C-alpha positions in Angstrom: 4.8 14.0 93.0 8.5 13.0 92.7 11.2 15.3 91.6 11.4 13.5 88.2 7.7 14.0 87.6 8.0 17.7 88.6 10.7 18.3 86.0 8.7 16.6 83.3 5.5 18.4 84.3 7.3 21.8 84.1 8.6 21.0 80.6 12.2 20.5 81.7 13.9 17.1 81.4 17.4 15.8 82.0 19.1 15.4 78.7 20.1 11.8 77.7 23.8 10.9 77.3 23.3 10.4 73.5 21.8 13.9 73.2 24.8 15.4 75.1 27.3 13.4 73.0 25.6 14.5 69.7 25.8 18.1 70.7 29.5 17.7 71.7 30.2 16.1 68.4 28.5 18.9 66.4 30.3 21.6 68.4 33.6 19.8 67.9 33.1 19.7 64.1 32.1 23.3 64.0 35.1 24.4 66.1 37.5 22.4 63.9 36.1 23.9 60.8 36.3 27.4 62.2 40.0 26.8 63.3 40.8 25.3 59.8 39.3 28.3 58.1 41.2 30.7 60.4 44.6 29.0 59.9 44.2 29.2 56.1 43.9 33.0 56.1 46.9 35.0 55.0 48.7 37.0 57.6 48.6 40.8 57.0 52.0 42.3 55.9 52.2 44.6 58.9 51.6 41.7 61.3 54.2 39.5 59.4 56.8 42.3 59.7 56.1 42.7 63.4 56.4 38.9 64.0 59.8 38.9 62.3 60.9 41.9 64.4 59.8 40.1 67.6 61.5 36.9 66.6 64.8 38.8 65.9 64.5 40.6 69.3 63.8 37.3 71.0 66.9 35.7 69.4 68.9 38.6 70.6 69.9 40.0 67.2 69.1 43.2 65.5 67.2 43.4 62.2 70.4 44.1 60.2 72.4 41.3 61.9 73.0 38.1 60.0 71.3 34.9 60.9 73.3 32.8 63.5 75.5 30.0 62.1 73.9 26.6 62.7 76.9 24.9 64.2 77.3 27.6 66.8 80.6 28.9 65.4 81.4 31.5 62.8 84.6 32.5 61.1 84.7 36.1 62.5 87.2 36.3 65.3 88.4 32.7 64.9 91.5 32.1 67.0 91.0 35.3 69.1 90.1 35.1 72.7 86.5 35.9 73.6 85.2 38.0 76.5 85.8 35.1 78.9 89.4 34.5 77.7 88.5 31.3 75.9 89.5 31.0 72.2 86.7 31.6 69.7 
């Protein structure tokens, strides 16, 4: 008896490509739906506050400090030399 016949005789068979593809498609759809559902959930207030604190720390500013100016310059200390001696 050949190996293929042994597998069929024992009830196990090699899955066809179309079977594998159909399973992958189904799994992909289910995972996308799960992800979409998850991303639509509201973030708990405590987690939102923690995320904001982490972002502020990452940007190197305290919670009470103002947002940085977009153009990279602000009016505070204009014309005065900075720590490196260059004018601000």
